C-alpha positions as protocol buffer text, in pm:
chain_id: "A"
residue {
  index: 1
  type: MET
  ca { x: -883 y: -1648 z: 2331 }
}
residue {
  index: 2
  type: THR
  ca { x: -646 y: -1906 z: 2538 }
}
residue {
  index: 3
  type: LYS
  ca { x: -637 y: -2278 z: 2521 }
}
residue {
  index: 4
  type: GLY
  ca { x: -768 y: -2575 z: 2306 }
}
residue {
  index: 5
  type: THR
  ca { x: -506 y: -2570 z: 2014 }
}
residue {
  index: 6
  type: ARG
  ca { x: -504 y: -2783 z: 1704 }
}
residue {
  index: 7
  type: ALA
  ca { x: -227 y: -2724 z: 1458 }
}
residue {
  index: 8
  type: THR
  ca { x: -316 y: -2682 z: 1084 }
}
residue {
  index: 9
  type: SER
  ca { x: 59 y: -2623 z: 934 }
}
residue {
  index: 10
  type: VAL
  ca { x: 402 y: -2549 z: 1071 }
}
residue {
  index: 11
  type: THR
  ca { x: 347 y: -2173 z: 1044 }
}
residue {
  index: 12
  type: ARG
  ca { x: -46 y: -2140 z: 1145 }
}
residue {
  index: 13
  type: GLU
  ca { x: -254 y: -2306 z: 1415 }
}
residue {
  index: 14
  type: THR
  ca { x: -634 y: -2284 z: 1496 }
}
residue {
  index: 15
  type: ARG
  ca { x: -745 y: -2262 z: 1849 }
}
residue {
  index: 16
  type: THR
  ca { x: -1106 y: -2403 z: 1947 }
}
residue {
  index: 17
  type: LEU
  ca { x: -1271 y: -2271 z: 2243 }
}
residue {
  index: 18
  type: PRO
  ca { x: -1637 y: -2331 z: 2365 }
}
residue {
  index: 19
  type: ALA
  ca { x: -1918 y: -2096 z: 2326 }
}
residue {
  index: 20
  type: LEU
  ca { x: -2026 y: -2036 z: 2708 }
}
residue {
  index: 21
  type: ALA
  ca { x: -2318 y: -1807 z: 2838 }
}
residue {
  index: 22
  type: PRO
  ca { x: -2258 y: -1500 z: 3086 }
}
residue {
  index: 23
  type: GLY
  ca { x: -2185 y: -1634 z: 3409 }
}
residue {
  index: 24
  type: SER
  ca { x: -2239 y: -2029 z: 3323 }
}
residue {
  index: 25
  type: VAL
  ca { x: -1913 y: -2072 z: 3465 }
}
residue {
  index: 26
  type: GLU
  ca { x: -1808 y: -1964 z: 3835 }
}
residue {
  index: 27
  type: THR
  ca { x: -1566 y: -1678 z: 3774 }
}
residue {
  index: 28
  type: PRO
  ca { x: -1475 y: -1552 z: 4155 }
}
residue {
  index: 29
  type: PHE
  ca { x: -1207 y: -1305 z: 4037 }
}
residue {
  index: 30
  type: VAL
  ca { x: -1260 y: -938 z: 4016 }
}
residue {
  index: 31
  type: ILE
  ca { x: -1010 y: -882 z: 3709 }
}
residue {
  index: 32
  type: LYS
  ca { x: -762 y: -1160 z: 3605 }
}
residue {
  index: 33
  type: ASP
  ca { x: -455 y: -1084 z: 3391 }
}
residue {
  index: 34
  type: TYR
  ca { x: -365 y: -1280 z: 3087 }
}
residue {
  index: 35
  type: GLY
  ca { x: -67 y: -1258 z: 2858 }
}
residue {
  index: 36
  type: GLU
  ca { x: 70 y: -1472 z: 2567 }
}
residue {
  index: 37
  type: VAL
  ca { x: 340 y: -1411 z: 2280 }
}
residue {
  index: 38
  type: VAL
  ca { x: 186 y: -1625 z: 1987 }
}
residue {
  index: 39
  type: THR
  ca { x: 472 y: -1821 z: 1801 }
}
residue {
  index: 40
  type: HIS
  ca { x: 262 y: -1879 z: 1482 }
}
residue {
  index: 41
  type: ASP
  ca { x: 0 y: -1715 z: 1297 }
}
residue {
  index: 42
  type: THR
  ca { x: -309 y: -1802 z: 1495 }
}
residue {
  index: 43
  type: LEU
  ca { x: -676 y: -1828 z: 1477 }
}
residue {
  index: 44
  type: TRP
  ca { x: -932 y: -1854 z: 1704 }
}
residue {
  index: 45
  type: ASP
  ca { x: -1263 y: -2046 z: 1607 }
}
residue {
  index: 46
  type: ALA
  ca { x: -1608 y: -1895 z: 1722 }
}
residue {
  index: 47
  type: HIS
  ca { x: -1629 y: -1891 z: 2074 }
}
residue {
  index: 48
  type: SER
  ca { x: -1774 y: -1688 z: 2392 }
}
residue {
  index: 49
  type: HIS
  ca { x: -1677 y: -1637 z: 2738 }
}
residue {
  index: 50
  type: PRO
  ca { x: -1866 y: -1639 z: 3058 }
}
residue {
  index: 51
  type: PHE
  ca { x: -1698 y: -1309 z: 3175 }
}
residue {
  index: 52
  type: HIS
  ca { x: -1617 y: -987 z: 3006 }
}
residue {
  index: 53
  type: GLU
  ca { x: -1300 y: -953 z: 2840 }
}
residue {
  index: 54
  type: LEU
  ca { x: -1072 y: -655 z: 2753 }
}
residue {
  index: 55
  type: LEU
  ca { x: -842 y: -742 z: 2460 }
}
residue {
  index: 56
  type: TRP
  ca { x: -507 y: -544 z: 2373 }
}
residue {
  index: 57
  type: ASN
  ca { x: -182 y: -614 z: 2285 }
}
residue {
  index: 58
  type: GLU
  ca { x: 176 y: -525 z: 2436 }
}
residue {
  index: 59
  type: ARG
  ca { x: 311 y: -578 z: 2098 }
}
residue {
  index: 60
  type: GLY
  ca { x: 172 y: -628 z: 1725 }
}
residue {
  index: 61
  type: ALA
  ca { x: -165 y: -613 z: 1613 }
}
residue {
  index: 62
  type: SER
  ca { x: -463 y: -886 z: 1618 }
}
residue {
  index: 63
  type: THR
  ca { x: -819 y: -874 z: 1496 }
}
residue {
  index: 64
  type: ALA
  ca { x: -1157 y: -969 z: 1660 }
}
residue {
  index: 65
  type: VAL
  ca { x: -1459 y: -1050 z: 1441 }
}
residue {
  index: 66
  type: VAL
  ca { x: -1813 y: -1037 z: 1572 }
}
residue {
  index: 67
  type: GLY
  ca { x: -2052 y: -1101 z: 1290 }
}
residue {
  index: 68
  type: GLN
  ca { x: -1984 y: -873 z: 1005 }
}
residue {
  index: 69
  type: ARG
  ca { x: -1764 y: -644 z: 1208 }
}
residue {
  index: 70
  type: VAL
  ca { x: -1389 y: -670 z: 1196 }
}
residue {
  index: 71
  type: TRP
  ca { x: -1179 y: -477 z: 1477 }
}
residue {
  index: 72
  type: THR
  ca { x: -821 y: -430 z: 1473 }
}
residue {
  index: 73
  type: ILE
  ca { x: -648 y: -445 z: 1826 }
}
residue {
  index: 74
  type: THR
  ca { x: -323 y: -276 z: 1877 }
}
residue {
  index: 75
  type: PRO
  ca { x: -106 y: -158 z: 2190 }
}
residue {
  index: 76
  type: THR
  ca { x: -296 y: 167 z: 2215 }
}
residue {
  index: 77
  type: LEU
  ca { x: -630 y: 60 z: 2112 }
}
residue {
  index: 78
  type: GLY
  ca { x: -820 y: -234 z: 2292 }
}
residue {
  index: 79
  type: LEU
  ca { x: -1157 y: -388 z: 2250 }
}
residue {
  index: 80
  type: TRP
  ca { x: -1401 y: -471 z: 2542 }
}
residue {
  index: 81
  type: MET
  ca { x: -1603 y: -789 z: 2461 }
}
residue {
  index: 82
  type: PRO
  ca { x: -1909 y: -847 z: 2684 }
}
residue {
  index: 83
  type: ALA
  ca { x: -1963 y: -1212 z: 2823 }
}
residue {
  index: 84
  type: GLY
  ca { x: -2149 y: -1412 z: 2630 }
}
residue {
  index: 85
  type: THR
  ca { x: -2061 y: -1260 z: 2275 }
}
residue {
  index: 86
  type: LEU
  ca { x: -1949 y: -1495 z: 1993 }
}
residue {
  index: 87
  type: HIS
  ca { x: -1653 y: -1406 z: 1827 }
}
residue {
  index: 88
  type: THR
  ca { x: -1355 y: -1528 z: 1628 }
}
residue {
  index: 89
  type: GLY
  ca { x: -1007 y: -1395 z: 1650 }
}
residue {
  index: 90
  type: SER
  ca { x: -650 y: -1381 z: 1475 }
}
residue {
  index: 91
  type: ALA
  ca { x: -316 y: -1272 z: 1532 }
}
residue {
  index: 92
  type: THR
  ca { x: 8 y: -1265 z: 1347 }
}
residue {
  index: 93
  type: ALA
  ca { x: 315 y: -1458 z: 1475 }
}
residue {
  index: 94
  type: GLY
  ca { x: 506 y: -1244 z: 1731 }
}
residue {
  index: 95
  type: THR
  ca { x: 221 y: -1049 z: 1874 }
}
residue {
  index: 96
  type: TRP
  ca { x: 206 y: -1030 z: 2220 }
}
residue {
  index: 97
  type: LEU
  ca { x: -131 y: -1073 z: 2338 }
}
residue {
  index: 98
  type: ARG
  ca { x: -269 y: -906 z: 2662 }
}
residue {
  index: 99
  type: ALA
  ca { x: -645 y: -943 z: 2800 }
}
residue {
  index: 100
  type: GLY
  ca { x: -807 y: -846 z: 3114 }
}
residue {
  index: 101
  type: PHE
  ca { x: -1100 y: -1097 z: 3238 }
}
residue {
  index: 102
  type: PHE
  ca { x: -1362 y: -915 z: 3423 }
}
residue {
  index: 103
  type: GLY
  ca { x: -1581 y: -1125 z: 3647 }
}
residue {
  index: 104
  type: PHE
  ca { x: -1931 y: -1150 z: 3551 }
}
residue {
  index: 105
  type: ARG
  ca { x: -2100 y: -1128 z: 3877 }
}
residue {
  index: 106
  type: THR
  ca { x: -1832 y: -926 z: 4042 }
}
residue {
  index: 107
  type: THR
  ca { x: -1822 y: -632 z: 3775 }
}
residue {
  index: 108
  type: ALA
  ca { x: -2040 y: -448 z: 3556 }
}
residue {
  index: 109
  type: SER
  ca { x: -2012 y: -422 z: 3189 }
}
residue {
  index: 110
  type: ILE
  ca { x: -1898 y: -83 z: 3038 }
}
residue {
  index: 111
  type: SER
  ca { x: -2108 y: -201 z: 2723 }
}
residue {
  index: 112
  type: ASP
  ca { x: -2354 y: -428 z: 2615 }
}
residue {
  index: 113
  type: ILE
  ca { x: -2183 y: -477 z: 2257 }
}
residue {
  index: 114
  type: PRO
  ca { x: -1816 y: -458 z: 2167 }
}
residue {
  index: 115
  type: VAL
  ca { x: -1654 y: -103 z: 2202 }
}
residue {
  index: 116
  type: ALA
  ca { x: -1307 y: 20 z: 2163 }
}
residue {
  index: 117
  type: VAL
  ca { x: -1137 y: 115 z: 2459 }
}
residue {
  index: 118
  type: GLU
  ca { x: -839 y: 362 z: 2459 }
}
residue {
  index: 119
  type: ILE
  ca { x: -540 y: 196 z: 2639 }
}
residue {
  index: 120
  type: THR
  ca { x: -413 y: 482 z: 2794 }
}
residue {
  index: 121
  type: PRO
  ca { x: -64 y: 512 z: 2974 }
}
residue {
  index: 122
  type: LEU
  ca { x: -249 y: 510 z: 3321 }
}
residue {
  index: 123
  type: LEU
  ca { x: -465 y: 208 z: 3224 }
}
residue {
  index: 124
  type: ARG
  ca { x: -161 y: 29 z: 3068 }
}
residue {
  index: 125
  type: LEU
  ca { x: 17 y: 62 z: 3411 }
}
residue {
  index: 126
  type: LEU
  ca { x: -277 y: -48 z: 3615 }
}
residue {
  index: 127
  type: LEU
  ca { x: -351 y: -343 z: 3412 }
}
residue {
  index: 128
  type: GLU
  ca { x: 25 y: -435 z: 3419 }
}
residue {
  index: 129
  type: ARG
  ca { x: 39 y: -430 z: 3781 }
}
residue {
  index: 130
  type: LEU
  ca { x: -246 y: -655 z: 3800 }
}
residue {
  index: 131
  type: GLY
  ca { x: -10 y: -895 z: 3632 }
}
residue {
  index: 132
  type: GLU
  ca { x: 275 y: -854 z: 3891 }
}
residue {
  index: 133
  type: PRO
  ca { x: 329 y: -1202 z: 4096 }
}
residue {
  index: 134
  type: GLY
  ca { x: 269 y: -1182 z: 4471 }
}
residue {
  index: 135
  type: LEU
  ca { x: 54 y: -853 z: 4441 }
}
residue {
  index: 136
  type: ALA
  ca { x: -91 y: -807 z: 4808 }
}
residue {
  index: 137
  type: ALA
  ca { x: -477 y: -862 z: 4838 }
}
residue {
  index: 138
  type: ALA
  ca { x: -539 y: -495 z: 4939 }
}
residue {
  index: 139
  type: SER
  ca { x: -290 y: -369 z: 4664 }
}
residue {
  index: 140
  type: ARG
  ca { x: -492 y: -576 z: 4420 }
}
residue {
  index: 141
  type: ALA
  ca { x: -848 y: -454 z: 4537 }
}
residue {
  index: 142
  type: ALA
  ca { x: -717 y: -92 z: 4498 }
}
residue {
  index: 143
  type: THR
  ca { x: -584 y: -129 z: 4144 }
}
residue {
  index: 144
  type: GLU
  ca { x: -902 y: -312 z: 4045 }
}
residue {
  index: 145
  type: THR
  ca { x: -1099 y: -33 z: 4153 }
}
residue {
  index: 146
  type: LEU
  ca { x: -884 y: 214 z: 3957 }
}
residue {
  index: 147
  type: VAL
  ca { x: -928 y: 12 z: 3649 }
}
residue {
  index: 148
  type: LEU
  ca { x: -1308 y: 16 z: 3670 }
}
residue {
  index: 149
  type: ASP
  ca { x: -1286 y: 359 z: 3734 }
}
residue {
  index: 150
  type: VAL
  ca { x: -1096 y: 490 z: 3426 }
}
residue {
  index: 151
  type: LEU
  ca { x: -1235 y: 208 z: 3183 }
}
residue {
  index: 152
  type: THR
  ca { x: -1448 y: 386 z: 2949 }
}
residue {
  index: 153
  type: PRO
  ca { x: -1535 y: 330 z: 2565 }
}
residue {
  index: 154
  type: SER
  ca { x: -1360 y: 497 z: 2338 }
}
residue {
  index: 155
  type: PRO
  ca { x: -1508 y: 738 z: 2058 }
}
residue {
  index: 156
  type: ARG
  ca { x: -1207 y: 613 z: 1806 }
}
residue {
  index: 157
  type: GLU
  ca { x: -1203 y: 245 z: 1679 }
}
residue {
  index: 158
  type: LEU
  ca { x: -1033 y: 53 z: 1409 }
}
residue {
  index: 159
  type: LEU
  ca { x: -1354 y: -116 z: 1287 }
}
residue {
  index: 160
  type: VAL
  ca { x: -1477 y: -235 z: 946 }
}
residue {
  index: 161
  type: ARG
  ca { x: -1826 y: -352 z: 870 }
}
residue {
  index: 162
  type: ILE
  ca { x: -1804 y: -604 z: 588 }
}
residue {
  index: 163
  type: PRO
  ca { x: -2096 y: -570 z: 348 }
}
residue {
  index: 164
  type: THR
  ca { x: -2273 y: -895 z: 244 }
}
residue {
  index: 165
  type: SER
  ca { x: -2532 y: -793 z: -22 }
}
residue {
  index: 166
  type: ASP
  ca { x: -2493 y: -961 z: -375 }
}
residue {
  index: 167
  type: LEU
  ca { x: -2434 y: -609 z: -508 }
}
residue {
  index: 168
  type: LEU
  ca { x: -2136 y: -519 z: -277 }
}
residue {
  index: 169
  type: ARG
  ca { x: -1982 y: -855 z: -205 }
}
residue {
  index: 170
  type: PRO
  ca { x: -1775 y: -829 z: -511 }
}
residue {
  index: 171
  type: ILE
  ca { x: -1627 y: -483 z: -405 }
}
residue {
  index: 172
  type: ALA
  ca { x: -1570 y: -610 z: -49 }
}
residue {
  index: 173
  type: ASP
  ca { x: -1398 y: -972 z: -129 }
}
residue {
  index: 174
  type: THR
  ca { x: -1167 y: -768 z: -379 }
}
residue {
  index: 175
  type: VAL
  ca { x: -1066 y: -484 z: -177 }
}
residue {
  index: 176
  type: ARG
  ca { x: -1020 y: -717 z: 129 }
}
residue {
  index: 177
  type: GLU
  ca { x: -812 y: -935 z: -70 }
}
residue {
  index: 178
  type: ASP
  ca { x: -600 y: -662 z: -247 }
}
residue {
  index: 179
  type: PRO
  ca { x: -614 y: -337 z: -78 }
}
residue {
  index: 180
  type: ALA
  ca { x: -432 y: -202 z: -358 }
}
residue {
  index: 181
  type: ASP
  ca { x: -703 y: -215 z: -588 }
}
residue {
  index: 182
  type: ARG
  ca { x: -745 y: 139 z: -701 }
}
residue {
  index: 183
  type: ARG
  ca { x: -1086 y: 117 z: -878 }
}
residue {
  index: 184
  type: THR
  ca { x: -1304 y: 431 z: -810 }
}
residue {
  index: 185
  type: LEU
  ca { x: -1651 y: 401 z: -701 }
}
residue {
  index: 186
  type: THR
  ca { x: -1759 y: 484 z: -1061 }
}
residue {
  index: 187
  type: GLU
  ca { x: -1558 y: 201 z: -1220 }
}
residue {
  index: 188
  type: TRP
  ca { x: -1704 y: -34 z: -982 }
}
residue {
  index: 189
  type: ALA
  ca { x: -2045 y: 108 z: -1085 }
}
residue {
  index: 190
  type: SER
  ca { x: -1987 y: 57 z: -1431 }
}
residue {
  index: 191
  type: ALA
  ca { x: -1832 y: -312 z: -1386 }
}
residue {
  index: 192
  type: LEU
  ca { x: -2129 y: -394 z: -1180 }
}
residue {
  index: 193
  type: GLY
  ca { x: -2376 y: -249 z: -1429 }
}
residue {
  index: 194
  type: VAL
  ca { x: -2542 y: -25 z: -1185 }
}
residue {
  index: 195
  type: SER
  ca { x: -2528 y: 358 z: -1116 }
}
residue {
  index: 196
  type: ALA
  ca { x: -2260 y: 512 z: -884 }
}
residue {
  index: 197
  type: ARG
  ca { x: -2562 y: 634 z: -679 }
}
residue {
  index: 198
  type: THR
  ca { x: -2690 y: 287 z: -614 }
}
residue {
  index: 199
  type: VAL
  ca { x: -2326 y: 154 z: -498 }
}
residue {
  index: 200
  type: THR
  ca { x: -2336 y: 477 z: -289 }
}
residue {
  index: 201
  type: ARG
  ca { x: -2664 y: 423 z: -125 }
}
residue {
  index: 202
  type: ALA
  ca { x: -2580 y: 62 z: -59 }
}
residue {
  index: 203
  type: PHE
  ca { x: -2241 y: 119 z: 114 }
}
residue {
  index: 204
  type: THR
  ca { x: -2416 y: 382 z: 354 }
}
residue {
  index: 205
  type: ALA
  ca { x: -2680 y: 135 z: 459 }
}
residue {
  index: 206
  type: GLU
  ca { x: -2469 y: -161 z: 479 }
}
residue {
  index: 207
  type: THR
  ca { x: -2151 y: 18 z: 637 }
}
residue {
  index: 208
  type: ASP
  ca { x: -2266 y: 329 z: 797 }
}
residue {
  index: 209
  type: THR
  ca { x: -2024 y: 492 z: 580 }
}
residue {
  index: 210
  type: SER
  ca { x: -1896 y: 592 z: 224 }
}
residue {
  index: 211
  type: PHE
  ca { x: -1700 y: 378 z: -1 }
}
residue {
  index: 212
  type: VAL
  ca { x: -1404 y: 590 z: 1 }
}
residue {
  index: 213
  type: ARG
  ca { x: -1381 y: 586 z: 380 }
}
residue {
  index: 214
  type: TRP
  ca { x: -1469 y: 203 z: 374 }
}
residue {
  index: 215
  type: VAL
  ca { x: -1172 y: 148 z: 143 }
}
residue {
  index: 216
  type: ALA
  ca { x: -936 y: 353 z: 370 }
}
residue {
  index: 217
  type: ALA
  ca { x: -1047 y: 166 z: 663 }
}
residue {
  index: 218
  type: VAL
  ca { x: -968 y: -168 z: 509 }
}
residue {
  index: 219
  type: ARG
  ca { x: -626 y: -59 z: 367 }
}
residue {
  index: 220
  type: ALA
  ca { x: -539 y: 90 z: 749 }
}
residue {
  index: 221
  type: GLN
  ca { x: -612 y: -255 z: 890 }
}
residue {
  index: 222
  type: HIS
  ca { x: -417 y: -435 z: 644 }
}
residue {
  index: 223
  type: ALA
  ca { x: -143 y: -184 z: 682 }
}
residue {
  index: 224
  type: ILE
  ca { x: -103 y: -209 z: 1072 }
}
residue {
  index: 225
  type: GLY
  ca { x: -76 y: -610 z: 1033 }
}
residue {
  index: 226
  type: LEU
  ca { x: 235 y: -518 z: 772 }
}
residue {
  index: 227
  type: LEU
  ca { x: 359 y: -243 z: 992 }
}
residue {
  index: 228
  type: ALA
  ca { x: 342 y: -471 z: 1306 }
}
residue {
  index: 229
  type: ARG
  ca { x: 544 y: -743 z: 1116 }
}
residue {
  index: 230
  type: GLY
  ca { x: 818 y: -473 z: 1053 }
}
residue {
  index: 231
  type: TRP
  ca { x: 753 y: -373 z: 707 }
}
residue {
  index: 232
  type: ASP
  ca { x: 897 y: -58 z: 620 }
}
residue {
  index: 233
  type: VAL
  ca { x: 626 y: 229 z: 533 }
}
residue {
  index: 234
  type: GLU
  ca { x: 720 y: 271 z: 165 }
}
residue {
  index: 235
  type: SER
  ca { x: 663 y: -92 z: 95 }
}
residue {
  index: 236
  type: VAL
  ca { x: 320 y: -96 z: 310 }
}
residue {
  index: 237
  type: ALA
  ca { x: 216 y: 225 z: 124 }
}
residue {
  index: 238
  type: GLU
  ca { x: 239 y: 33 z: -203 }
}
residue {
  index: 239
  type: GLN
  ca { x: 101 y: -282 z: -63 }
}
residue {
  index: 240
  type: VAL
  ca { x: -207 y: -110 z: 0 }
}
residue {
  index: 241
  type: GLY
  ca { x: -249 y: 99 z: -303 }
}
residue {
  index: 242
  type: TYR
  ca { x: -101 y: 449 z: -234 }
}
residue {
  index: 243
  type: ARG
  ca { x: 115 y: 611 z: -496 }
}
residue {
  index: 244
  type: SER
  ca { x: 365 y: 762 z: -235 }
}
residue {
  index: 245
  type: ALA
  ca { x: 442 y: 720 z: 131 }
}
residue {
  index: 246
  type: SER
  ca { x: 343 y: 1057 z: 194 }
}
residue {
  index: 247
  type: ALA
  ca { x: -11 y: 1014 z: 56 }
}
residue {
  index: 248
  type: PHE
  ca { x: -31 y: 681 z: 269 }
}
residue {
  index: 249
  type: GLY
  ca { x: 100 y: 868 z: 568 }
}
residue {
  index: 250
  type: VAL
  ca { x: -180 y: 1130 z: 515 }
}
residue {
  index: 251
  type: ALA
  ca { x: -481 y: 898 z: 474 }
}
residue {
  index: 252
  type: PHE
  ca { x: -342 y: 663 z: 761 }
}
residue {
  index: 253
  type: ARG
  ca { x: -342 y: 943 z: 992 }
}
residue {
  index: 254
  type: ARG
  ca { x: -696 y: 1060 z: 881 }
}
residue {
  index: 255
  type: THR
  ca { x: -830 y: 708 z: 947 }
}
residue {
  index: 256
  type: THR
  ca { x: -649 y: 608 z: 1275 }
}
residue {
  index: 257
  type: GLY
  ca { x: -540 y: 930 z: 1432 }
}
residue {
  index: 258
  type: ARG
  ca { x: -197 y: 816 z: 1441 }
}
residue {
  index: 259
  type: THR
  ca { x: 149 y: 760 z: 1231 }
}
residue {
  index: 260
  type: PRO
  ca { x: 233 y: 488 z: 1052 }
}
residue {
  index: 261
  type: GLY
  ca { x: 569 y: 471 z: 1258 }
}
residue {
  index: 262
  type: SER
  ca { x: 383 y: 449 z: 1557 }
}
residue {
  index: 263
  type: PHE
  ca { x: 298 y: 65 z: 1469 }
}
residue {
  index: 264
  type: HIS
  ca { x: 616 y: -48 z: 1402 }
}
residue {
  index: 265
  type: PRO
  ca { x: 748 y: -307 z: 1669 }
}
residue {
  index: 266
  type: GLY
  ca { x: 1003 y: -137 z: 1871 }
}
């Protein structure tokens, strides 16, 4: 997610990149560091890279979308994007994007599908070292070897699978547009004229999780974006449908494994 920009408004821009097959462009590097602070809310059209990509942020939150799966990327939880994977993305103004580009012919993929990667303090230091100007060839090679050694998929991820059936689409559209919507599964089932069991089965089949956990994940993703913009916890809690900051904190920690305050810019 780099070049090819077209402005759509004063505060938002859309970037267009090509869809390239794995290895279709010569990439002689082992790992190439990339960083950018986006000055506008930014969208990336569907594209793919000829190299593997590790997306993470130095500051702020961004998203990557593959099909019906939406990942949130933060300073501590990155995303491995295999070469040739068609994806879109977005980032809010002020986000400091970071990425490592991994040569398709010089490195092996840690996964054939997008997977979350924990940006541990060690991995962060190694990736930052690769961005140092004038790094000696021997030092670069040693650092790249260490990165490839510690780079592994994480069992934890900030992922929401978007249901697409006619039955669940009204729920998905409403909750994603307004995470503060507090309707229960039973209330939604009544509104849709079906049984609660039918909605439950559909959510499990389409999202591999329950309605309650899906709503909590949508709220967490939305909350992270607000927290990264500097919103206070109380305001975020209200915005995403919790009656108190403490209730929000408990649900947020259960979903993300971290406290809301840890996503504040600082």
